[in-house]
C-alpha positions as CSV (number, residue, x, y, z in Angstrom):
1,M,0.0,0.1,0.0
2,T,1.5,3.5,-0.9
3,D,1.4,6.7,1.1
4,S,-0.7,8.5,-1.7
5,K,-3.8,8.4,0.3
6,Y,-2.0,10.9,2.9
7,F,-1.9,13.6,0.0
8,T,-5.4,14.1,-0.4
9,T,-7.0,17.7,-1.3
10,T,-7.6,19.9,1.5
11,K,-11.2,19.8,2.9
12,K,-13.1,22.2,4.7
13,G,-12.4,21.6,8.6
14,E,-9.5,19.2,7.9
15,I,-7.4,21.0,10.6
16,F,-10.1,20.5,13.0
17,E,-10.3,16.9,12.1
18,L,-6.6,16.3,12.3
19,K,-6.5,18.1,15.8
20,S,-9.1,15.4,17.0
21,E,-7.2,12.4,15.5
22,L,-4.0,13.8,17.0
23,N,-5.5,13.5,20.2
24,N,-7.0,10.1,19.8
25,D,-6.3,7.5,22.4
26,K,-5.2,4.8,19.9
27,K,-1.7,4.8,18.8
28,E,-2.3,3.8,15.1
29,K,-4.8,6.6,14.7
30,K,-2.3,9.1,16.1
31,K,0.3,7.8,13.7
32,E,-2.1,8.0,10.8
33,A,-3.0,11.6,11.8
34,V,0.8,12.6,12.1
35,K,1.4,11.1,8.6
36,K,-1.4,13.3,7.1
37,V,0.1,16.5,8.9
38,I,3.7,15.6,7.3
39,A,2.0,15.1,4.0
40,S,0.1,18.5,4.1
41,M,3.4,20.1,5.4
42,T,5.4,18.4,2.4
43,V,3.1,20.0,-0.3
44,G,3.2,23.4,1.3
45,K,0.2,23.6,3.5
46,D,0.2,25.6,6.8
47,V,-0.3,23.1,9.5
48,S,1.7,25.1,12.2
49,A,-1.8,25.5,14.2
50,L,-1.3,21.8,15.1
51,F,2.1,22.4,16.9
52,P,0.9,21.6,20.4
53,D,-1.2,18.6,19.2
54,V,1.8,17.1,17.3
55,V,4.3,17.8,20.1
56,N,2.0,15.8,22.5
57,C,2.6,12.9,20.2
58,M,6.3,12.9,21.2
59,Q,5.6,10.9,24.2
60,T,5.7,7.5,22.5
61,D,8.0,4.4,22.2
62,N,7.1,4.1,18.4
63,L,10.4,5.1,16.5
64,E,8.4,5.8,13.4
65,L,5.9,8.1,15.1
66,K,8.8,9.9,16.9
67,K,10.7,10.4,13.7
68,L,7.6,11.9,12.1
69,V,7.1,14.3,15.1
70,Y,10.8,15.3,15.0
71,L,10.5,16.1,11.3
72,Y,7.4,18.4,12.0
73,L,9.3,20.0,14.9
74,M,12.4,20.8,12.6
75,N,10.2,22.5,10.1
76,Y,8.0,24.7,12.4
77,A,10.3,25.4,15.5
78,K,11.8,28.5,14.0
79,S,8.5,30.1,13.1
80,Q,6.9,28.9,16.6
81,P,9.8,29.4,19.1
82,D,7.7,29.6,22.3
83,M,5.8,26.5,21.2
84,A,9.3,24.7,20.5
85,I,10.2,25.1,24.3
86,M,7.4,22.5,25.0
87,A,9.5,19.9,23.4
88,V,12.5,20.4,25.5
89,N,11.5,18.1,28.4
90,T,10.9,15.2,25.9
91,F,14.3,15.8,24.2
92,V,16.1,15.6,27.7
93,K,14.0,12.3,28.3
94,D,14.8,11.0,24.9
95,C,18.4,11.5,25.1
96,E,18.3,8.9,28.2
97,D,16.0,6.4,26.3
98,P,17.2,2.9,26.7
99,N,17.0,2.6,22.7
100,P,20.1,4.1,21.1
101,L,18.3,4.9,17.9
102,I,15.9,7.3,20.0
103,R,18.9,8.8,21.7
104,A,20.4,9.5,18.5
105,L,17.3,10.7,16.8
106,A,16.7,13.1,19.7
107,V,20.3,14.6,19.6
108,R,20.1,14.9,15.7
109,T,16.9,16.9,15.8
110,M,18.3,19.0,18.6
111,G,21.0,20.1,16.2
112,C,18.5,21.0,13.5
113,I,16.3,23.1,15.5
114,R,17.8,26.6,15.0
115,V,16.0,28.3,18.0
116,D,18.1,30.5,20.3
117,K,15.7,30.2,23.1
118,I,16.1,26.5,23.7
119,T,19.9,26.0,22.9
120,E,20.9,26.5,26.5
121,Y,18.4,23.7,27.6
122,L,20.1,21.2,25.2
123,C,23.6,21.5,26.4
124,E,23.3,18.8,29.1
125,P,21.6,16.2,27.0
126,L,24.4,16.8,24.2
127,R,27.1,16.5,26.7
128,K,25.7,13.1,27.8
129,C,25.3,11.9,24.2
130,L,29.0,12.7,23.6
131,K,30.0,10.4,26.2
132,D,27.4,7.9,25.3
133,E,28.2,4.1,25.6
134,D,26.7,3.6,22.0
135,P,29.1,4.7,19.2
136,Y,26.1,5.6,16.9
137,V,24.9,8.1,19.4
138,R,28.5,9.6,19.9
139,K,29.0,10.1,16.2
140,T,25.6,11.7,15.9
141,A,26.4,14.0,18.8
142,A,29.7,15.1,17.2
143,V,27.7,16.5,14.2
144,C,25.4,18.2,16.5
145,V,28.1,20.1,18.0
146,A,29.1,21.6,14.7
147,K,25.4,22.6,14.0
148,L,25.1,24.3,17.5
149,Y,28.4,26.1,16.9
150,D,26.7,27.8,13.9
151,I,23.9,28.9,16.0
152,S,25.9,30.1,19.1
153,S,29.7,29.6,18.9
154,G,30.2,31.3,22.2
155,L,27.7,28.6,23.9
156,V,29.9,25.9,22.3
157,E,33.1,27.0,23.6
158,D,31.8,28.1,27.0
159,Q,30.1,24.6,27.5
160,G,33.6,22.9,26.6
161,F,32.2,21.1,23.7
162,L,35.2,21.8,21.5
163,E,37.4,19.8,24.0
164,Q,35.0,16.9,23.8
165,L,35.1,16.8,20.3
166,K,38.9,16.7,20.3
167,E,38.8,13.7,22.9
168,L,36.5,11.9,20.2
169,L,39.4,11.9,17.8
170,S,40.9,9.0,20.1
171,D,37.7,7.2,20.2
172,S,37.7,3.6,19.7
173,N,35.0,3.6,16.8
174,P,36.4,4.9,13.4
175,M,32.9,6.3,12.5
176,V,33.0,8.5,15.6
177,V,36.5,9.6,14.7
178,A,35.5,10.6,11.2
179,N,32.6,12.4,12.4
180,A,34.6,14.2,15.0
181,V,37.1,15.2,12.5
182,A,34.2,16.5,10.0
183,A,32.6,18.5,13.0
184,L,36.0,20.1,13.8
185,S,36.7,20.9,10.1
186,E,33.3,22.6,9.7
187,I,33.7,24.6,12.9
188,N,37.2,25.5,11.8
189,E,35.8,26.8,8.4
190,S,33.3,29.1,10.2
191,S,35.9,30.1,13.1
192,P,36.5,33.9,12.9
193,T,40.2,33.2,13.7
194,G,40.7,30.7,11.0
195,Q,43.3,29.0,13.3
196,P,43.4,25.0,13.4
197,L,41.4,24.0,16.4
198,V,43.4,20.6,16.5
199,E,47.1,20.5,16.6
200,L,47.9,17.2,14.9
201,N,50.6,15.0,16.4
202,H,52.0,11.7,15.6
203,A,49.5,9.7,17.9
204,T,46.6,11.4,16.6
205,I,47.7,10.8,12.9
206,N,48.0,7.2,13.7
207,K,44.5,7.0,15.0
208,L,43.2,8.9,11.8
209,L,44.9,6.5,9.6
210,T,43.6,3.6,11.4
211,A,40.0,5.0,11.3
212,L,40.5,5.6,7.4
213,N,40.3,1.8,6.6
214,E,37.0,1.5,8.4
215,C,35.0,4.5,8.0
216,T,32.6,5.8,5.1
217,E,33.9,7.3,1.9
218,W,32.9,10.8,3.1
219,G,34.3,10.2,6.5
220,Q,37.6,9.3,4.5
221,V,37.4,12.5,2.8
222,F,37.3,14.5,5.9
223,I,40.0,12.5,7.4
224,L,42.3,13.0,4.4
225,D,41.7,16.6,4.3
226,S,42.8,17.0,7.7
227,L,45.9,15.0,7.0
228,S,46.8,17.3,4.2
229,N,47.3,20.0,6.8
230,Y,49.9,17.8,8.8
231,N,53.6,18.3,8.6
232,P,55.3,14.9,9.5
233,K,58.3,15.1,12.0
234,D,60.6,13.5,9.5
235,E,61.0,11.7,6.2
236,R,60.2,8.3,7.5
237,E,56.9,9.4,9.0
238,A,56.0,11.0,5.8
239,Q,56.8,7.7,3.7
240,S,54.8,5.7,6.3
241,I,51.7,8.1,5.6
242,C,52.2,7.6,1.9
243,E,52.2,4.0,2.1
244,R,49.1,4.0,4.1
245,I,47.2,6.5,2.0
246,T,48.2,5.0,-1.4
247,P,45.4,2.4,-1.5
248,R,42.9,5.1,-1.4
249,L,44.0,5.9,-5.2
250,A,42.0,3.0,-6.1
251,H,38.7,4.0,-4.5
252,A,35.5,4.4,-6.5
253,N,34.7,7.6,-5.0
254,A,36.2,10.4,-7.1
255,A,36.4,12.8,-3.9
256,V,38.2,10.3,-1.9
257,V,40.9,9.8,-4.8
258,L,41.4,13.6,-5.1
259,S,41.7,14.0,-1.3
260,A,44.4,11.1,-1.2
261,V,46.2,12.8,-4.2
262,K,46.3,16.2,-2.1
263,V,47.8,14.5,0.9
264,L,50.4,12.6,-1.4
265,M,51.4,15.8,-3.1
266,K,52.0,17.4,0.2
267,M,54.2,14.5,1.4
268,M,56.2,14.6,-2.0
269,E,57.2,18.1,-1.1
270,I,58.7,16.9,2.1
271,L,60.4,13.9,0.5
272,A,61.6,15.9,-2.5
273,G,65.3,14.5,-1.5
274,D,64.3,11.0,-2.1
275,T,64.0,10.8,-5.7
276,E,63.6,7.2,-5.9
277,F,60.5,7.1,-3.7
278,C,58.9,10.3,-5.2
279,G,59.4,8.6,-8.8
280,T,57.6,5.4,-7.7
281,L,54.9,7.5,-6.1
282,S,54.4,9.7,-9.2
283,K,53.8,6.6,-11.4
284,K,51.1,5.5,-9.0
285,L,49.3,8.8,-9.2
286,A,49.1,8.8,-12.9
287,P,46.5,6.0,-13.5
288,P,43.8,7.2,-10.9
289,L,44.0,10.7,-12.4
290,V,43.6,9.4,-16.0
291,T,40.6,7.2,-14.8
292,L,38.8,10.3,-13.5
293,L,38.9,11.9,-17.0
294,S,36.7,9.0,-18.1
295,S,33.9,9.9,-15.4
296,E,30.9,12.1,-15.7
297,P,31.6,15.7,-16.9
298,E,31.2,17.2,-13.4
299,V,34.0,14.7,-12.2
300,Q,36.0,15.5,-15.4
301,Y,36.0,19.2,-14.7
302,V,37.1,19.0,-11.1
303,A,39.8,16.3,-12.1
304,L,41.0,18.7,-14.8
305,R,41.2,21.7,-12.4
306,N,43.2,19.5,-9.8
307,I,45.4,18.2,-12.6
308,N,46.1,21.6,-13.7
309,L,47.5,22.3,-10.2
310,I,49.4,19.1,-10.0
311,V,51.4,19.5,-13.2
312,Q,52.5,23.0,-12.0
313,K,54.4,21.2,-9.3
314,K,55.2,18.0,-10.9
315,P,55.5,18.7,-14.6
316,D,56.6,15.1,-15.6
317,I,53.7,13.3,-13.7
318,L,51.5,12.8,-16.7
319,K,54.0,12.8,-19.6
320,H,53.3,9.4,-20.9
321,E,49.6,10.1,-20.7
322,M,49.3,13.0,-23.1
323,K,46.9,11.3,-25.5
324,V,44.1,11.4,-22.9
325,F,43.9,15.4,-23.1
326,F,43.3,15.4,-26.8
327,V,39.8,15.9,-27.9
328,N,38.4,14.1,-31.1
């Protein structure tokens, strides 16, 4: 059965009917009513008048219903800030729910509700979620810190969330590490000082390289971009980093490949004296760059922009691949 029945034309008195259904004692009736509200919201109808009734549906163990209510909240909280405060107690309660999916859902929604009035109430639940026993909750909380920083940078700094994010770089779970790196990178970009928030050292780099093998492709991109800002303490460490990153050149995702190339180019500058190692590495860089030129036009464009920068530093890197640049 499809959900098309929820997208029916607005009838006279529909808001009143929905209000009645939202306050029904039967869980299934409530869920159906919330689905109708979300459907109306999706097609642009104003259902903000139902805010208190929808918020009352948050008090449920049903994950599907809770997701729908949180979706409604994210959409209308900014236009109904006074009403949004009604949801604070439920957020706090949901952040301590036995189900990690509900805890993560609560903290994710908290980060998406851009209402100044309630941000301070969300600090304590967020602090607990950053130290949660479940890695799924921790990785979700890490992203929430970046979103909260965008709303109130002072609050994030005063509450010590940046320090907690830095601690997550040493987390045992690679996805938590990747999300912590992503959050810190995002915060760094919007920071007025522009100074790096994390001073990378040998121990941190090892943890990032370990996480690189186990996290998602976009997690890998964030980690690789962070590694490109690192200056190894000696040539041996630079070589070790190159050896651990080189397998990423065979990745199916173009962004991962280009981020890996960026790191390797940086390391090759440090290893300029070791012509043999750099020569071998240059030969490994050429095939993936050529492969990218057979991708979609958008990827080709980005690849060509990157190749333009690469050949300025290493003119010989593609000397045996000239034919791919000719247009028939």
